[in-house]
C-alpha positions in Angstrom: 64.6 177.5 -117.2 67.0 174.4 -116.5 68.2 174.1 -112.9 71.8 175.6 -113.4 70.5 178.7 -114.7 68.0 179.1 -112.1 70.5 178.6 -109.5 73.1 181.4 -111.2 69.6 183.7 -111.5 69.3 183.4 -107.5 72.9 184.0 -106.9 72.9 187.3 -109.2 70.0 188.7 -107.9 71.6 188.4 -104.0 74.8 189.4 -105.4 73.4 192.4 -107.1 71.1 193.6 -104.1 74.3 193.5 -101.6 76.1 195.7 -104.3 73.4 197.8 -104.6 73.2 198.4 -100.5 77.0 199.0 -100.3 76.9 201.6 -103.0 73.8 203.5 -101.5 75.7 203.3 -98.5 78.9 205.5 -99.6 78.3 208.8 -98.6 80.4 210.2 -101.5 79.0 207.4 -103.6 80.1 208.0 -107.0 78.8 206.5 -110.2 79.6 202.9 -110.3 82.8 202.0 -112.5 81.9 199.8 -115.6 82.9 196.2 -114.0 80.2 197.0 -111.6 77.2 196.7 -114.0 75.0 194.0 -113.7 76.1 192.7 -117.1 79.8 192.4 -115.9 78.6 191.0 -112.4 76.3 188.4 -114.1 79.4 187.3 -116.3 81.4 187.1 -113.4 79.0 184.9 -111.5 78.2 182.9 -114.3 81.7 181.8 -114.7 82.1 181.0 -111.2 78.7 179.7 -111.0 79.1 177.1 -113.8 82.5 176.0 -113.0 81.5 175.4 -109.7 78.7 173.6 -109.9 80.1 171.7 -113.0 83.2 170.9 -111.6 82.2 170.4 -107.8 84.2 171.8 -105.1 87.9 172.6 -105.7 90.4 170.2 -104.1 91.8 171.2 -100.9 95.1 172.9 -101.3 98.2 171.1 -100.1 99.8 172.4 -97.0 103.1 173.8 -96.1 103.6 171.7 -93.1 106.8 169.8 -91.6 108.5 167.1 -93.9 108.5 163.6 -92.3 112.7 163.9 -92.1 112.7 167.5 -91.8 115.6 168.9 -89.4 117.5 165.8 -89.2 121.2 166.1 -89.8 122.9 163.7 -92.3 126.7 164.0 -91.4 129.5 165.8 -89.3 128.9 166.4 -85.7 128.4 169.1 -83.3 131.2 171.1 -82.0 133.0 169.5 -78.7 132.3 172.9 -77.1 128.5 173.2 -78.2 127.2 172.3 -74.4 129.4 174.8 -73.1 128.4 177.9 -71.1 130.6 180.7 -71.0 131.0 183.9 -69.0 132.8 187.3 -69.1 133.2 189.5 -65.7 132.0 192.9 -66.0 135.3 194.0 -64.4 137.3 192.5 -66.4 139.2 189.9 -64.3 138.2 187.1 -66.4 139.9 188.9 -69.3 137.9 187.4 -71.6 135.1 184.6 -71.8 135.6 181.4 -69.7 134.0 178.4 -69.5 131.8 177.8 -66.7 130.3 174.3 -66.7 134.3 172.6 -67.2 132.6 169.1 -67.7 131.7 170.1 -71.2 135.2 170.0 -72.1 136.0 166.2 -71.3 134.7 165.7 -75.1 137.3 168.1 -76.5 140.2 166.0 -75.1 140.8 162.5 -75.9 142.9 160.4 -73.5 146.2 159.0 -75.5 146.7 155.6 -76.0 150.3 154.6 -74.9 150.1 151.1 -75.6 147.8 148.1 -76.7 145.8 148.4 -73.4 147.4 151.3 -71.2 145.3 154.9 -71.6 147.0 158.0 -70.7 145.1 160.9 -68.9 144.9 163.9 -71.3 146.6 167.0 -69.4 143.4 169.1 -69.7 141.2 166.4 -68.7 143.8 165.8 -65.6 143.3 169.8 -65.0 139.8 170.0 -65.3 139.2 166.8 -62.7 141.4 168.7 -60.2 139.5 171.7 -60.3 136.2 170.1 -60.1 137.4 168.0 -57.6 139.2 170.4 -55.2 138.6 173.8 -56.6 140.8 176.5 -57.5 143.1 178.8 -55.2 141.5 181.3 -53.3 142.3 184.9 -54.7 140.5 188.0 -53.6 138.3 190.3 -56.0 139.6 193.5 -54.9 137.8 195.3 -57.9 134.3 193.8 -57.6 131.7 196.1 -58.2 129.4 194.2 -55.6 131.7 195.2 -52.8 133.3 198.4 -53.7 134.8 199.1 -50.2 136.6 195.9 -50.0 140.3 196.0 -48.5 141.3 192.5 -47.9 140.9 188.8 -48.2 138.5 189.1 -45.3 136.1 191.4 -46.9 136.4 190.9 -50.7 134.8 188.1 -52.5 136.8 185.3 -54.0 137.6 186.3 -58.0 135.7 183.2 -59.4 133.1 183.2 -56.6 129.8 181.5 -57.7 132.2 180.0 -61.0 134.3 177.5 -59.7 135.0 176.1 -56.0 137.6 178.1 -54.2 140.3 176.2 -52.0 142.3 178.2 -49.1 144.7 175.4 -48.9 147.2 176.7 -51.3 150.5 178.0 -50.3 152.0 181.1 -52.1 154.7 183.6 -52.2 155.9 186.6 -53.8 156.7 184.7 -57.2 153.1 183.1 -57.3 151.4 179.8 -56.2 154.0 177.4 -54.9 151.5 174.5 -54.0 148.1 174.7 -55.7 145.1 172.1 -56.0 146.8 170.7 -59.2 147.9 167.4 -58.5 151.5 166.3 -59.3 150.3 164.0 -62.3 148.6 167.3 -63.6 151.6 169.6 -63.2 153.6 166.9 -65.1 151.3 166.4 -67.9 150.6 170.2 -68.3 154.5 170.9 -68.4 155.0 168.4 -71.7 155.5 170.2 -75.1 152.7 168.4 -76.6 150.2 169.7 -74.2 151.4 173.6 -74.6 151.2 173.1 -78.4 147.6 171.4 -78.2 146.4 174.1 -75.7 147.5 176.8 -77.6 145.7 175.4 -80.6 142.2 175.8 -79.2 139.5 178.5 -79.7 140.2 181.4 -77.8 137.6 181.2 -75.2 138.9 177.3 -74.5 142.6 178.9 -74.7 141.6 181.5 -72.0 139.7 179.2 -69.7 142.6 176.5 -69.5 145.3 179.4 -69.1 143.3 181.1 -66.4 142.9 177.8 -64.5 146.8 176.9 -64.6 147.2 180.2 -63.4 145.1 180.2 -60.3 145.4 176.3 -59.6 148.8 175.0 -60.4 152.5 176.2 -59.1 154.1 178.9 -60.7 156.6 176.9 -62.3 153.9 175.4 -64.3 152.0 178.3 -65.2 155.0 180.3 -66.1 155.4 177.8 -69.2 152.4 178.9 -70.6 152.9 182.8 -69.7 156.2 182.8 -71.6 154.8 180.7 -74.6 152.1 183.2 -74.7 154.4 185.8 -74.8 156.4 184.4 -77.3 152.9 183.9 -79.2 152.6 187.7 -79.1 155.9 188.7 -80.6 156.9 189.7 -77.0 160.4 188.4 -75.5 159.4 186.5 -72.2 161.2 188.3 -68.8 163.2 186.8 -66.6 161.7 184.4 -64.4 161.1 185.4 -60.7 162.9 182.1 -59.7 166.4 182.2 -60.7 166.9 178.8 -59.7 164.3 177.1 -61.6 165.0 175.2 -64.9 162.2 175.5 -67.0 161.0 172.4 -69.2 162.3 172.5 -72.9 159.1 173.3 -75.1 161.1 173.0 -78.4 159.7 170.6 -80.8 161.5 168.4 -83.5 160.1 169.1 -87.3 159.9 165.4 -87.4 157.0 165.1 -85.1 155.1 167.7 -86.4 151.8 167.4 -87.8 151.5 169.8 -90.1 148.9 169.5 -93.3 151.2 169.7 -96.6 149.6 172.3 -99.0 151.2 171.6 -102.0 150.4 173.8 -105.0 147.4 175.2 -102.5 145.7 171.5 -102.3 146.0 169.5 -99.2 147.6 166.3 -99.4 147.8 163.5 -97.0 147.6 164.2 -93.1 145.6 162.3 -90.2 144.7 165.6 -88.3 141.8 167.8 -89.8 142.5 171.1 -91.3 140.9 174.2 -89.7 138.9 176.9 -90.9 140.6 180.5 -91.2 137.7 182.1 -89.9 137.1 181.8 -87.1 140.7 180.1 -87.0 142.2 183.0 -84.6 146.0 182.5 -84.9 148.8 181.1 -87.1 152.2 180.8 -85.3 155.3 179.9 -86.9 157.8 179.2 -84.5 161.4 178.0 -85.8 160.5 174.6 -85.3 156.9 174.3 -85.5 153.7 176.2 -86.3 150.8 176.2 -84.2 147.1 176.7 -85.9 143.8 177.2 -83.8 142.3 173.8 -84.7 138.6 173.3 -85.6 137.7 170.3 -88.0 135.7 171.3 -91.1 134.6 167.9 -91.7 132.0 168.3 -88.7 129.7 170.6 -91.4 130.0 168.5 -94.5 126.5 167.6 -95.3 125.5 167.9 -91.9 122.8 170.7 -92.5 121.4 169.4 -96.0 118.5 172.3 -95.9 121.4 174.9 -96.2 122.0 175.8 -99.9 124.2 178.5 -101.7 122.9 181.1 -103.9 125.5 181.9 -106.4 126.2 183.7 -109.4 125.7 181.6 -112.9 128.4 181.7 -115.8 131.8 179.6 -115.8 133.3 180.6 -112.4 130.0 180.7 -110.1 130.5 182.8 -106.7 128.6 182.1 -103.6 126.6 185.1 -102.9 124.0 184.3 -100.1 122.4 181.1 -98.2 119.2 180.0 -98.9 116.9 177.4 -96.7 114.8 174.5 -97.8 111.3 174.3 -96.0 109.7 171.7 -98.5 111.1 169.2 -101.1 109.2 166.9 -103.4 106.5 165.6 -103.9 105.1 168.6 -102.4 106.7 172.0 -104.0 110.3 172.9 -103.3 110.0 175.9 -101.1 113.3 177.7 -100.7 113.5 181.1 -98.6 116.2 183.6 -98.4 116.9 187.3 -97.4 115.3 190.0 -99.7 118.3 191.8 -99.9 120.2 189.2 -101.3 118.2 189.3 -104.7 119.8 192.4 -106.2 122.8 192.9 -108.6 125.1 195.5 -109.6 125.3 196.2 -113.2 126.6 198.3 -115.9 124.9 199.7 -118.7 125.3 196.5 -120.9 123.4 194.5 -118.2 126.6 192.7 -117.1 127.2 192.0 -113.6 130.2 194.0 -112.0 131.3 194.3 -108.3 129.0 195.9 -105.8 131.4 198.7 -104.7 130.4 200.0 -108.4 127.0 200.4 -107.1 128.1 202.1 -103.4 128.5 205.8 -104.3 130.1 208.6 -102.1 131.3 205.5 -99.6 135.1 205.0 -98.8 134.7 201.2 -100.5 133.3 202.6 -103.7 135.3 201.9 -106.9 132.4 203.4 -109.3 135.4 205.7 -110.9 137.4 202.6 -112.1 135.8 202.2 -115.5 137.6 199.1 -116.4 136.0 197.1 -113.0 132.5 199.1 -113.2 132.0 200.5 -117.0 129.4 203.4 -117.6 126.5 204.1 -115.5 126.1 201.2 -112.9 122.9 200.7 -111.3 121.2 198.1 -109.0 119.0 195.4 -110.8 116.7 192.9 -109.5 118.2 189.3 -110.0 116.4 186.8 -111.9 117.5 183.4 -112.7 119.6 184.2 -115.4 121.9 186.0 -112.7 121.6 183.5 -110.3 121.2 179.6 -109.2 121.1 177.4 -106.0 123.5 174.7 -105.6 122.4 172.5 -102.6 124.9 169.7 -101.3 127.5 172.6 -101.0 130.0 172.5 -98.5 133.3 174.1 -100.2 132.5 177.2 -102.3 134.5 178.2 -105.3 136.2 176.5 -108.0 136.9 173.0 -106.2 135.5 170.1 -107.6 133.6 167.4 -105.7 136.7 164.9 -105.7 138.7 167.3 -103.6 136.3 168.5 -101.3 134.9 165.2 -100.5 131.2 166.1 -101.0 128.7 163.4 -101.7 126.5 165.2 -104.0 126.0 168.5 -105.6 122.3 169.3 -106.8 121.9 172.4 -109.0 118.3 174.3 -108.9 117.7 176.5 -111.6 115.7 179.5 -110.5 112.4 180.4 -112.3 111.0 183.4 -110.4 112.3 185.1 -107.4 109.4 186.9 -105.1 110.6 189.4 -102.6 108.1 190.3 -99.9 106.1 193.1 -101.0 106.7 195.4 -97.9 110.7 195.1 -98.5 111.7 198.6 -99.0 114.5 199.4 -101.4 114.4 203.5 -101.2 117.5 205.4 -99.6 118.4 204.3 -96.1 116.1 201.7 -95.9 116.8 198.0 -96.6 117.0 195.7 -94.2 116.6 198.2 -91.6 112.8 198.4 -93.1 112.5 194.7 -92.1 110.3 192.5 -94.1 114.0 191.1 -95.4 112.5 187.7 -97.2 112.3 186.3 -100.4 111.3 183.0 -102.0 112.8 181.3 -104.7 110.9 179.2 -107.3 113.3 176.7 -108.7 113.2 174.0 -111.2 113.3 170.9 -109.4 113.2 168.1 -111.8 116.7 166.8 -110.6 115.5 166.3 -106.9 111.7 164.9 -108.2 112.8 161.2 -107.6 116.0 161.8 -105.4 115.3 163.7 -102.3 114.8 160.5 -100.7 117.7 158.8 -101.6 120.3 162.2 -101.5 118.5 162.8 -97.8 117.9 166.4 -99.0 116.0 166.8 -95.7 114.3 170.2 -95.4 114.5 172.2 -91.9 111.2 172.1 -89.7 108.7 174.7 -89.4 109.0 176.9 -86.2 106.2 176.7 -83.8 105.9 177.9 -80.1 105.3 174.3 -78.9 108.6 173.4 -80.2 110.7 176.3 -78.2 112.2 175.2 -75.0 111.8 177.2 -71.7 114.5 179.6 -70.4 117.6 180.5 -72.1 117.5 180.1 -76.0 120.2 179.3 -77.9 120.6 178.1 -81.4 122.9 177.2 -84.5 124.3 179.5 -87.1 125.7 178.0 -90.4 126.7 179.2 -93.6 129.6 180.8 -95.7 131.7 183.8 -95.7 133.0 184.9 -98.7 136.9 184.9 -98.8 138.9 188.1 -98.7 140.8 189.0 -102.0 143.8 186.7 -102.4 146.0 189.8 -103.1 144.8 191.4 -99.6 146.0 188.2 -97.6 148.8 187.9 -99.5 149.6 191.8 -98.7 148.2 191.8 -95.2 148.5 188.3 -93.5 150.7 186.0 -95.8 150.7 183.4 -92.8 147.1 182.3 -93.8 148.1 181.7 -97.7 148.7 178.2 -97.1 145.1 178.0 -95.6 143.5 180.3 -98.4 141.1 177.5 -99.3 139.4 177.3 -95.7 137.8 180.9 -96.5 135.3 178.7 -98.6 134.6 176.1 -96.2 131.1 176.0 -94.1 131.4 176.5 -90.7 128.7 176.5 -87.7 128.4 178.6 -84.5 126.5 178.3 -81.0 124.4 181.5 -80.6 122.9 183.1 -77.8 119.3 184.2 -79.0 118.2 187.2 -77.3 116.3 190.8 -77.3 117.1 192.9 -80.3 118.9 196.0 -78.7 122.3 197.4 -78.8 125.4 196.4 -76.6 125.4 197.5 -73.1 128.9 196.1 -72.3 132.0 196.7 -73.9 132.8 193.3 -75.7 136.9 193.9 -75.4 137.4 194.9 -72.0 134.3 194.0 -70.1 132.0 196.4 -67.9 129.3 198.5 -68.6 129.2 201.1 -71.4 128.5 204.7 -69.8 126.8 205.5 -72.8 125.3 202.5 -74.3 123.2 203.2 -77.7 119.5 202.2 -78.2 119.3 202.2 -81.9 116.5 200.9 -83.8 115.5 197.1 -85.1 112.5 196.6 -87.3 109.3 194.0 -86.0 109.4 190.5 -87.1 113.0 190.3 -86.2 115.1 188.0 -83.6 118.4 188.6 -82.7 121.4 186.3 -81.7 125.2 186.6 -80.6 128.0 184.2 -80.9 128.1 182.4 -77.4 131.9 183.2 -77.3 131.4 186.9 -78.5 134.5 185.8 -80.8 133.2 186.2 -84.4 131.5 188.8 -86.3 129.8 187.7 -89.6 130.6 189.1 -92.8 130.6 189.1 -96.7 128.3 186.2 -98.1 126.7 185.1 -94.2 123.5 186.7 -95.3 120.4 184.3 -95.2 122.0 181.7 -93.3 119.5 180.3 -90.9 119.4 180.2 -87.0 118.4 177.1 -86.1 117.0 175.7 -82.7 116.6 172.2 -81.5 113.0 171.2 -80.8 112.0 170.5 -77.3 110.4 166.9 -77.8 112.2 166.2 -80.9 116.0 167.4 -80.1 117.4 165.4 -82.9 115.6 168.1 -85.0 116.2 171.4 -85.7 113.5 174.3 -86.8 114.4 177.6 -88.2 114.1 180.6 -86.2 115.2 182.9 -88.5 117.2 183.9 -91.4 120.1 186.4 -91.1 119.4 189.7 -92.3 122.2 192.6 -91.2 124.6 193.3 -88.4 125.4 197.0 -87.6 129.1 196.0 -87.6 131.7 194.5 -85.1 133.8 195.8 -82.3 136.9 194.6 -83.4 138.3 192.9 -86.6 142.0 192.8 -87.0 143.9 190.7 -89.8 147.5 190.7 -90.2 150.8 190.0 -88.6 151.4 190.6 -85.0 155.1 190.9 -84.9 158.0 192.5 -86.9 159.5 189.1 -88.2 156.1 188.2 -90.1 156.1 184.9 -88.4 152.7 185.6 -86.1 149.5 186.0 -87.5 146.3 186.6 -86.2 142.4 186.7 -87.0 140.8 188.3 -84.3 137.2 189.1 -84.2 134.7 190.2 -81.4 131.4 191.5 -81.7 128.9 192.2 -78.6 126.7 193.9 -81.5 123.6 191.3 -82.4 123.1 189.5 -85.5 119.6 190.4 -86.8 117.0 187.7 -88.5 114.2 187.9 -90.2 111.9 185.8 -88.0 110.4 183.1 -90.1 107.1 182.4 -88.2 105.6 185.7 -89.0 105.9 185.2 -92.8 105.1 182.0 -93.3 101.6 182.1 -94.5 103.0 184.8 -97.0 105.8 182.4 -98.1 102.8 179.2 -98.5 100.8 181.4 -100.5 103.4 182.2 -102.7 103.9 178.4 -103.9 99.8 178.2 -103.8 100.1 176.2 -100.3 98.1 176.5 -97.1 99.9 177.5 -93.7 97.9 176.7 -90.6 99.2 176.9 -87.1 97.4 176.8 -83.6 99.8 179.6 -82.4 98.6 183.0 -81.1 99.9 185.8 -83.1 103.5 186.7 -81.9 103.5 190.1 -80.7 107.3 190.3 -81.8 105.8 190.1 -85.4 104.2 193.5 -84.9 106.8 195.2 -82.3 110.2 197.0 -83.2 112.9 197.5 -80.8 114.9 200.3 -79.6 114.4 204.0 -79.9 114.6 205.8 -83.4 115.3 208.9 -81.8 118.6 207.9 -80.2 120.0 209.0 -83.4 119.7 212.7 -82.1 121.8 211.7 -79.3 125.8 212.6 -79.1 127.6 210.5 -81.6 130.4 208.6 -79.5 132.8 205.7 -79.9 133.2 202.1 -78.2 136.6 201.3 -76.8 137.8 199.1 -79.0 141.8 199.4 -78.2 144.0 200.5 -74.9 143.8 203.9 -76.1 140.1 204.0 -76.0 139.9 202.4 -73.0 142.2 205.0 -71.1 140.5 207.9 -72.5 136.5 206.4 -72.7 133.9 207.0 -74.8 134.8 210.3 -76.4 132.9 212.0 -79.3 133.2 211.1 -82.8 135.1 214.4 -84.7 132.9 215.0 -87.8 133.2 215.8 -90.6 136.5 214.8 -91.5 138.6 214.0 -94.9 140.3 210.8 -95.7 142.2 210.5 -98.6 141.5 214.0 -99.9 137.7 212.8 -99.6 135.1 214.2 -97.3 133.1 212.6 -95.1 130.1 213.6 -93.0 129.5 210.4 -91.0 131.1 207.0 -89.8 132.2 204.9 -92.3 133.3 201.2 -93.2 136.9 201.5 -94.3 138.6 199.5 -97.4 141.4 198.3 -98.0 142.7 196.3 -101.2 139.0 195.3 -102.2 138.4 194.0 -98.6 135.8 195.8 -96.4 136.6 195.8 -92.7 133.1 194.9 -91.1 133.3 198.0 -88.3 132.0 201.7 -88.6 134.5 204.1 -87.7 135.1 207.9 -86.8 138.1 210.0 -85.8 138.7 210.5 -82.3 142.3 212.6 -82.2 142.7 215.8 -84.6 145.0 215.8 -87.3 147.6 219.0 -87.9 146.7 218.2 -91.5 143.6 220.5 -92.3 141.2 220.8 -95.8 139.0 223.8 -95.3 139.9 223.8 -91.4 138.8 220.3 -91.3 140.9 217.1 -89.9 142.5 215.2 -92.7 144.2 211.7 -92.6 146.0 209.9 -95.0 144.9 206.2 -96.0 148.3 204.7 -94.3 146.7 205.9 -90.9 144.3 203.0 -91.3 146.5 200.4 -90.6 150.0 202.2 -89.6 148.7 204.7 -87.5 150.0 208.5 -87.0 152.4 209.5 -84.8 151.5 212.5 -82.2 152.5 216.2 -83.0 153.4 216.7 -79.2 154.9 213.1 -77.8 154.9 214.6 -74.1 150.9 215.6 -74.5 148.9 212.6 -74.5 145.9 214.7 -76.0 148.3 215.8 -78.9 147.0 216.3 -82.3 148.3 213.7 -84.8 151.2 214.6 -87.6 151.0 212.6 -90.8 154.1 214.2 -91.4 156.0 212.7 -88.7 157.6 209.2 -89.6 160.4 208.4 -87.0 158.4 208.3 -83.9 158.6 205.2 -81.9 156.7 202.1 -83.1 154.7 202.4 -79.5 154.0 206.1 -79.9 151.6 205.7 -83.0 148.1 206.1 -82.4 145.0 204.6 -84.4 142.9 207.8 -85.0 139.9 206.0 -85.8 137.7 203.8 -83.3 134.5 202.2 -83.6 131.3 204.5 -83.6 128.0 203.4 -81.5 125.0 202.2 -83.7 123.2 205.4 -83.2 126.0 207.5 -84.9 125.1 208.7 -88.4 126.4 206.5 -91.3 126.2 203.2 -88.9 123.2 201.1 -90.7 122.1 197.7 -90.7 123.9 196.6 -93.8 122.7 193.4 -95.5 126.0 191.2 -96.3 126.0 190.1 -99.8 128.8 188.7 -101.8 131.2 190.6 -103.8 131.6 193.5 -101.6 130.3 195.5 -98.8 127.0 195.2 -100.8 125.7 198.6 -99.5 122.9 198.4 -102.3 120.4 200.6 -100.4 122.6 203.6 -99.9 122.6 206.0 -102.5 122.9 203.4 -105.4 119.1 202.5 -105.3 118.0 205.3 -106.7 118.9 203.3 -109.9 117.1 200.0 -109.4 115.7 199.0 -112.6 112.4 196.6 -113.2 111.2 196.9 -109.4 107.4 195.7 -109.1 105.0 198.7 -108.1 105.0 198.4 -104.3 101.6 197.6 -103.4 101.1 193.8 -102.6 99.4 193.1 -99.5 99.9 192.5 -96.1 101.9 189.5 -96.0 101.8 188.0 -92.8 102.7 190.8 -90.9 101.0 193.9 -91.9 103.6 196.1 -91.0 104.7 198.4 -93.9 108.4 198.8 -94.9 110.4 201.4 -94.0 108.2 204.1 -95.3 107.6 201.5 -98.3 103.3 201.8 -98.2 103.1 205.5 -98.0 102.2 205.7 -101.7 99.7 202.9 -101.0 97.7 204.6 -98.0 97.9 207.8 -100.2 95.9 206.0 -103.1 94.1 203.8 -100.7 95.1 200.7 -102.6 96.1 197.1 -101.1 97.2 196.7 -98.1 94.5 199.8 -97.5 90.7 199.7 -98.1 87.8 202.4 -97.4 85.4 201.3 -95.1 81.4 202.1 -95.4 81.9 205.6 -94.6 84.6 206.2 -97.1 87.7 206.2 -94.6 91.0 204.5 -95.2 92.7 202.1 -93.3 94.5 198.9 -93.4 92.8 195.6 -94.5 91.8 193.8 -91.2 91.9 189.9 -90.2 88.6 188.5 -89.4 88.0 186.0 -86.5 88.1 183.5 -88.9 91.3 184.4 -90.5 90.3 186.2 -93.6 91.4 189.6 -94.6 88.4 192.2 -95.4 87.6 196.0 -94.7 86.5 196.7 -91.9 82.8 198.5 -91.6 84.1 201.3 -89.5 87.9 202.0 -89.7 89.5 202.1 -86.2 90.4 205.7 -85.2 
């Protein structure tokens, strides 16, 4: 007998003895199936033995690990305020977010050159310098919750105590401050019309900070300039000045001095000012002589984050759907990750892609009855490479060519295969809330095989505990929002039409990373909520909020990475997570704020966290899909297994979070359910749709209606944007009457308010391009071509939202039977292999 067969025979005898022992130990042993016969075992071992002996040990797998250039940005710049810290008082005295470390704002305002050598100090720089050197004028905080019994300036704390230094050297009268801490130079600079305009072009939290500093530091003659301008910006006629003898500076501006972009035919022409993004651009104020727009520089994101790519539809007019992230590039396999919920598509009987609203039956935004739009029998399908593709180097999505967008390169990566995590659950009511919301994309990367380095197509770094900084964690979120329909902007916010292209451009946000939990504070008015909800967040997730609380992620943002700077290599970013879901915003208004159609506002505010799939929990699974090996010295993160919140909280009373002044007065009242809207009955909180645009706020009625259907309150569709008149204007608690049209505009009331997260209907909806993308509600009953749920633990071993019930019942992977025949989850061994335990844990 040859040596090779002697070796095989020895292996065969040993394996047979082991197999016989295992079978004899089963208490309920049944005849061995055919594949366990000696012939089959011998054949299997022969194949294994011969190949291993003839070929020798297999080559070690390539590793999924940091690329040498990972996480290094390749263009653009951070926003000037990314180093700022903000604060909002719980008693509302700050009115909104204010910057606490004022020196960070020096980078946001450049000193102006007035001659060859002479440099003029910027008005805001001068203001900040005065406050840092001298402080602000002392003002007692009579509403301080820490001093409920204080009555005067001797017993009450200062309003900004612990934030800014206070000076008691200011003088004032009934009209306000006569002499404050602002220097004469600062007051002069602040009074100039160009300073006023520039201040009102700032993002909301910076504008609020500057206005409050002026109010508590400068004379009332200077602060009144800003107060009056704010009133005009809000569509209110300024009141009479307190001092009738004071002549306010002329703040009018000649059109010849304007530096406003020329958007002839919708394309920006020559201008030396960078255009600003619609979202989060907060206002367009069209005065007779000039226009003011919130200023943010889009070019700061162009090619800055090369690892962030666009998952878009195929065809002649590709549409951005979600973001995806590069973890590895050639010469190693190109590894791309994204959100699993992004990989489903709504199609009709002809398997033609149709709007997502066609697959959202029984929802306000449903368009399933529109046969022209939806066709027959719409269903949700798994995406394939025929439906979507990946484009890297993208900055401005949509149809704008590179020559106009200024993009240096676009790299198209056709998709060969999409693999969703086996524990991602697509059953009704699950989806992103079930967790494991991650997918990988295998792509044809021939276009970058020899170009990844020259294009500087750097992947992002992988997350490890060694890279985390101690203390408060912050990060950066970047991606694209899908624009609302052009006709919606035309109807509701015409002032934004010249800026419509800005909807398509990438933006980035500074994020506060924190525990996943429902809001404790009222994001609009400050103060703690009386009845905070405590809804469920799945394991292996991480949450974050815009540090200014003045944004709300919407359609198209899903899959966007949450990026954190490394502790020892702060020039590099690692991926903490990818955006999975949100549970709605606190405030989202978009439209005119005056009767003349000159003042427009996009107001976004949210204390609700954005929830990201925690990438570190899934890296072993990701590596396995590409035939790679992933090793780490990190201990298992408990966050990979532990959920947050209290699922039974859904049994508590459904209440609102005050989101307007009337709500603030009446408090956190109960929702009135069920109700009729537009003739359709709803038993839960809903997302409202208008002209094809879905408002990202779950709402319910809080005021009754005189119109009833079967005794249930009924509201017309006009109530959403126009409000309704009270039936009895003298009764603050009066029902609303849809038949009354001639009440005072100020008497109209919004019948709907924001639902708390534990209310029925409020859910973790993933945000996919094309609509609300509620593909995991009723529409998933029709999902086609889904693989059977069964395939392994992945990295966390946590079943989805009921996703492994069948696997457990049948005791198939990721379950197994121990020696006694009991069924339990496969367990990791001390060597990090997966094996069935000898005895299942009880």
